[in-house]
C-alpha positions as CSV (number, residue, x, y, z in Angstrom):
1,M,129.2,124.3,135.8
2,K,127.8,125.0,139.3
3,K,126.2,128.2,139.7
4,L,127.2,131.0,141.8
5,R,124.8,131.8,144.5
6,T,125.1,136.0,145.1
7,S,125.5,137.3,148.4
8,P,125.3,141.0,149.1
9,F,128.6,141.0,151.3
10,L,130.4,139.6,148.1
11,V,129.0,142.5,145.8
12,V,130.2,144.9,148.5
13,I,133.6,143.4,148.7
14,L,134.0,143.3,144.7
15,A,132.6,146.8,144.2
16,I,135.0,148.2,147.3
17,G,137.9,146.1,145.7
18,F,136.9,147.8,142.2
19,A,137.0,151.3,143.9
20,T,140.2,151.0,145.3
21,Q,141.7,150.2,141.8
22,L,139.6,153.4,140.5
23,E,141.0,155.5,143.2
24,S,144.6,155.6,141.9
25,A,143.5,157.4,138.8
26,D,141.2,160.0,139.8
27,Q,141.1,160.1,143.8
28,T,137.6,159.5,143.9
29,L,135.8,156.7,145.9
30,P,132.0,155.9,145.5
31,N,129.6,156.2,148.1
32,V,128.0,153.0,149.3
33,V,124.1,152.8,150.6
34,I,122.6,149.3,151.7
35,L,118.9,149.5,151.8
36,Y,118.2,146.3,153.8
37,A,114.2,145.3,154.0
38,D,113.3,142.7,156.8
39,D,111.5,139.7,155.7
40,M,110.6,140.5,152.1
41,G,110.1,138.1,149.6
42,V,111.7,137.6,146.1
43,A,108.2,138.2,144.4
44,D,107.3,140.9,146.8
45,V,108.9,143.8,144.0
46,S,107.1,144.3,141.1
47,Y,110.0,144.7,138.9
48,G,108.0,146.8,136.4
49,D,105.2,144.3,136.2
50,D,101.9,146.3,135.9
51,E,99.8,143.3,137.0
52,A,101.6,142.7,140.3
53,K,99.7,143.3,143.5
54,I,102.4,145.2,145.2
55,Q,103.4,148.0,143.0
56,T,107.3,149.0,143.9
57,P,108.4,151.9,141.6
58,N,111.2,153.3,143.3
59,I,112.7,149.8,143.8
60,D,112.2,149.0,140.0
61,R,113.9,152.3,139.1
62,L,116.7,150.8,140.9
63,A,116.3,147.7,138.8
64,T,116.0,149.6,135.2
65,Q,118.9,151.7,136.4
66,G,121.4,149.0,137.5
67,M,121.7,145.1,138.1
68,T,119.2,142.6,139.3
69,F,120.2,139.5,140.6
70,T,117.9,136.8,140.2
71,D,119.9,134.3,142.3
72,G,120.7,136.3,145.1
73,H,120.2,134.7,148.7
74,S,120.7,135.9,152.1
75,S,122.8,133.6,154.3
76,S,120.0,132.7,156.4
77,G,116.3,132.0,156.7
78,I,116.2,134.5,159.8
79,C,117.4,137.7,160.6
80,T,120.3,137.7,163.3
81,P,122.3,135.4,161.4
82,S,121.9,137.3,157.8
83,R,122.7,140.6,159.6
84,F,125.9,139.0,160.9
85,A,127.3,137.6,157.9
86,L,126.3,140.8,156.0
87,L,128.7,143.1,158.1
88,T,131.5,140.4,158.7
89,G,131.4,138.3,155.6
90,Q,131.7,135.2,157.9
91,H,129.7,131.9,157.8
92,H,127.5,132.4,160.6
93,W,126.8,128.6,161.1
94,R,130.5,128.2,162.4
95,R,129.5,130.0,165.4
96,F,125.6,130.3,165.8
97,H,122.1,130.0,163.9
98,G,119.5,131.7,166.0
99,I,118.5,135.1,166.8
100,V,119.4,137.2,169.5
101,N,116.3,137.3,171.5
102,A,114.9,139.9,174.0
103,F,117.8,141.3,176.5
104,G,120.4,139.3,174.3
105,E,124.0,140.2,174.3
106,P,125.9,140.7,171.3
107,V,126.9,138.1,169.0
108,F,130.5,139.7,168.0
109,E,133.8,138.8,169.7
110,D,136.0,141.7,170.4
111,G,137.8,143.3,168.0
112,E,135.5,141.5,165.0
113,Y,136.2,143.0,161.6
114,T,133.0,144.5,159.8
115,I,132.6,146.1,156.3
116,A,131.8,149.4,158.5
117,E,135.5,149.1,159.9
118,M,136.5,148.2,156.6
119,F,134.7,151.2,154.7
120,R,136.3,153.4,157.8
121,R,139.9,152.8,157.3
122,K,139.6,153.6,153.6
123,G,138.6,157.2,155.0
124,Y,134.6,156.9,154.6
125,D,132.2,158.5,157.1
126,T,129.9,155.5,158.4
127,A,126.3,155.2,159.6
128,C,123.5,152.7,160.4
129,F,119.9,153.5,160.7
130,G,117.4,151.4,161.9
131,K,117.0,147.6,162.8
132,W,120.3,146.3,164.5
133,H,119.2,143.0,166.3
134,L,123.0,141.6,166.7
135,G,122.8,142.1,170.4
136,W,123.7,145.0,173.1
137,D,125.2,144.9,176.4
138,F,122.1,145.0,178.6
139,D,125.0,144.5,181.8
140,A,126.3,147.9,181.0
141,I,122.9,149.5,182.1
142,R,121.3,147.0,184.2
143,K,121.3,147.9,188.0
144,Q,123.4,145.8,190.1
145,G,121.7,142.7,191.9
146,V,118.7,142.8,189.3
147,E,117.4,139.2,188.7
148,K,116.3,138.1,185.3
149,R,112.5,137.7,186.2
150,D,113.0,141.6,186.3
151,W,114.7,142.3,183.4
152,P,111.2,143.5,181.6
153,K,111.0,146.0,184.2
154,A,112.1,149.6,183.3
155,E,113.4,150.5,186.6
156,S,115.7,147.9,186.4
157,Y,118.3,149.9,184.3
158,D,120.3,153.1,184.3
159,W,119.0,155.0,181.1
160,T,121.4,157.5,181.6
161,K,124.9,155.0,180.9
162,P,125.8,154.4,177.2
163,F,124.2,151.5,175.8
164,A,127.4,149.2,174.7
165,G,128.0,146.8,172.3
166,G,126.1,148.0,169.4
167,P,127.0,149.7,165.7
168,I,129.2,152.4,167.2
169,E,131.7,149.4,168.3
170,R,131.1,147.9,165.2
171,G,132.8,150.3,163.0
172,F,129.9,153.0,162.4
173,D,130.5,156.7,163.5
174,H,126.8,157.2,163.8
175,Y,123.9,155.3,164.6
176,F,120.0,156.5,165.0
177,G,117.4,153.4,165.4
178,D,115.0,151.7,167.8
179,G,117.1,148.6,168.2
180,T,114.5,146.3,167.0
181,I,110.9,147.1,166.7
182,N,109.3,144.5,168.6
183,F,112.2,143.5,171.3
184,P,112.8,145.9,174.2
185,P,113.5,148.4,174.9
186,Y,111.0,150.5,173.1
187,C,112.5,153.8,172.3
188,W,115.1,155.8,170.2
189,I,118.7,155.3,170.7
190,E,121.3,157.7,169.1
191,K,124.4,156.5,168.7
192,D,125.1,154.7,172.1
193,R,122.6,156.8,174.2
194,F,119.0,156.6,174.8
195,V,117.3,159.4,173.2
196,T,113.7,158.5,174.8
197,I,113.8,157.0,178.0
198,P,111.8,153.9,178.6
199,T,109.4,154.2,181.7
200,L,106.1,151.8,181.2
201,P,105.7,148.4,180.3
202,V,105.3,148.0,176.6
203,I,101.5,148.5,175.1
204,K,100.1,148.7,171.6
205,S,100.5,152.6,171.6
206,E,97.6,152.2,168.8
207,P,95.4,149.4,167.2
208,L,97.8,147.6,164.5
209,A,97.0,147.7,161.1
210,G,98.1,144.0,160.5
211,A,99.4,141.5,162.5
212,G,102.2,141.6,165.4
213,S,103.4,141.4,168.8
214,F,105.8,143.0,170.9
215,R,108.0,141.0,173.2
216,P,107.7,142.1,177.3
217,G,110.0,145.1,178.1
218,P,110.6,149.0,178.9
219,M,108.8,151.3,176.5
220,A,109.0,155.2,176.0
221,E,106.1,156.9,176.6
222,S,106.2,158.3,173.4
223,W,107.1,155.3,171.4
224,N,104.7,154.5,168.5
225,P,105.6,151.6,166.1
226,Y,104.0,153.7,163.3
227,D,106.7,155.8,163.4
228,I,109.8,153.5,163.0
229,L,110.0,153.4,159.1
230,P,109.6,157.0,158.5
231,T,111.7,158.3,161.4
232,I,114.8,155.9,160.2
233,T,114.5,156.9,156.7
234,D,114.2,160.7,157.6
235,K,117.4,160.3,159.8
236,T,119.2,158.8,157.0
237,V,118.2,161.5,154.5
238,E,119.4,164.3,156.9
239,W,122.5,162.2,157.4
240,I,123.4,162.2,153.8
241,A,122.2,165.7,153.2
242,E,124.8,166.7,156.0
243,R,127.5,165.3,153.8
244,D,130.0,167.6,152.4
245,G,131.1,165.6,149.4
246,K,134.7,165.8,150.7
247,E,134.8,162.3,152.0
248,P,132.9,159.1,150.6
249,F,130.2,157.6,153.3
250,F,128.7,154.4,153.7
251,A,124.9,154.6,154.8
252,Y,123.2,151.1,155.8
253,L,119.6,151.7,156.4
254,A,118.2,148.7,157.8
255,F,114.1,148.7,157.4
256,N,111.9,147.4,159.8
257,S,109.7,146.4,156.9
258,P,107.5,144.1,156.2
259,H,108.7,142.5,159.3
260,Y,106.1,141.9,162.0
261,P,104.3,144.0,163.4
262,I,102.5,145.1,160.1
263,V,102.2,148.7,160.6
264,P,101.7,150.7,157.4
265,N,100.8,154.4,158.1
266,K,97.2,155.1,157.1
267,E,98.3,157.0,153.9
268,F,99.5,153.6,152.3
269,H,96.2,151.4,153.5
270,G,94.6,150.2,150.5
271,K,98.0,151.1,147.7
272,S,98.2,147.3,147.2
273,K,96.0,144.5,146.4
274,A,97.8,142.2,149.1
275,G,96.3,143.7,152.6
276,Y,98.1,145.6,154.9
277,Y,101.5,143.5,154.4
278,G,101.5,144.8,150.6
279,D,100.9,148.1,151.8
280,F,103.6,148.0,154.2
281,V,106.1,146.8,151.2
282,I,104.6,150.2,149.5
283,E,105.6,152.4,152.1
284,T,109.0,150.6,152.3
285,D,109.4,151.2,148.3
286,A,108.5,154.9,149.4
287,Q,111.3,155.2,151.7
288,V,113.7,154.0,149.2
289,G,112.4,156.9,147.0
290,K,113.2,159.3,149.7
291,V,116.9,158.0,149.5
292,L,117.1,158.1,146.0
293,A,116.0,161.6,146.1
294,I,118.4,163.1,148.4
295,L,121.3,161.6,146.7
296,E,120.0,163.4,143.3
297,K,119.0,166.2,145.2
298,K,122.7,166.6,146.2
299,G,124.6,165.4,142.9
300,L,125.8,162.1,144.3
301,A,123.8,159.6,142.8
302,D,126.3,158.9,139.8
303,N,128.9,158.2,142.3
304,T,126.9,156.0,144.8
305,I,126.6,152.6,144.9
306,V,123.1,151.7,146.0
307,I,122.2,148.0,147.1
308,F,118.8,146.9,147.9
309,T,118.0,143.5,149.5
310,A,116.8,141.7,152.2
311,D,117.7,139.8,155.2
312,N,115.6,136.7,154.6
313,G,111.9,135.5,152.7
314,A,108.7,136.3,154.1
315,E,107.0,135.4,157.2
316,T,104.7,132.5,157.5
317,A,101.7,134.6,157.1
318,A,102.7,134.2,153.1
319,F,100.0,131.4,153.1
320,E,97.4,133.1,154.2
321,R,98.1,135.9,151.7
322,L,98.1,133.2,149.2
323,D,94.8,132.2,149.8
324,K,93.2,135.4,150.6
325,F,94.9,137.8,147.7
326,D,96.8,135.1,145.6
327,Q,99.8,136.8,146.2
328,W,102.9,134.5,147.3
329,S,105.6,136.0,148.2
330,S,108.3,133.5,147.3
331,G,107.4,133.5,143.8
332,K,108.0,130.3,141.9
333,F,109.9,128.8,145.1
334,R,108.7,127.2,147.9
335,G,109.0,128.1,151.6
336,V,109.4,131.1,153.5
337,K,111.2,132.5,156.4
338,R,112.8,129.9,158.5
339,D,112.9,127.3,155.8
340,I,115.8,125.8,154.2
341,Y,113.7,125.7,151.3
342,E,114.4,128.5,148.6
343,G,111.6,130.8,149.8
344,G,113.3,131.3,153.0
345,H,116.7,132.4,151.7
346,R,115.9,133.8,148.0
347,V,115.6,137.7,148.2
348,P,115.4,140.7,146.0
349,F,118.6,141.8,145.2
350,I,119.3,144.9,143.1
351,V,122.9,146.9,142.6
352,R,122.9,150.5,140.7
353,W,126.3,152.0,140.0
354,P,125.7,154.5,137.3
355,K,128.5,154.5,134.5
356,Q,129.8,151.3,136.2
357,I,127.0,148.8,135.9
358,E,125.0,148.6,133.1
359,A,121.7,149.7,133.3
360,G,118.6,147.3,132.8
361,A,121.1,144.1,133.6
362,V,120.3,140.7,134.7
363,S,122.7,138.2,136.5
364,D,121.4,134.6,137.2
């Protein structure tokens, strides 16, 4: 018998279908939280292994309290297609294969249906935080007559205008994030407005802990890549804390980690045995812990489906980590990000739903 390769979108659809059946019995729909790592290999999660060079106790706790899918896959070995497939359920290769590049337009067509819109029609509050990387309408803010060679210049845009084409037009009631950490503009965006205004050409605001680079483009003076991960998590926690429990909610937290640039904050330096990359994974795990903590504090944990997964496998520096630290992000599989080998698309995949999903279950 052919094995079913499980995708995050499939599990969300099955869960909401089951929840709709429950609704008729007790009028209570579960909240849904998707925690989406960026470029994380299937073997970068410790799953309770004390010998693992990267310890992820909060993600491990999700696994012990929920179901781990050992044959879980993203739809692609790169990020834009995987994110499009996650949000729409479509086979992205029917339309495109590559990523949205700097100053790229949205990959969506007008009126395209997303899971955020699906949840909203069921009465959910919906919010997106962090990495988008599905395109924006730069033409809506670009000044008239600006030529392509001037796109990276801050003065080429009217930053007071709405930034169209993003999450607010795809079913999300709220958005807070930076768009994409290594793509312009380098600033904070809330809903469809710029919270911080890019006025400078991008620079590395601090020496990077690990490797990485930034595409040329406008940067807000206060922008710092080290702020991205903790800030988007804190904004997610704040948003969940504001929910009054009367309406179910859907929160999509798209981490920028452990994608390049590798920027773990200093308190996490040396916490792993796999260099700054491992430290960045550990900081990601700490952010997962913050989200789980607010769900527990608000008494929402039992009625919240939490999904942890990633958009694709680890970056090519995984080979260097293997040589230096004997840590292979793809586990027993070959290949990394961009590969059709399983290391490129087999990803960590855990779903927790207390009292509905058996704790500690494993599915292949």
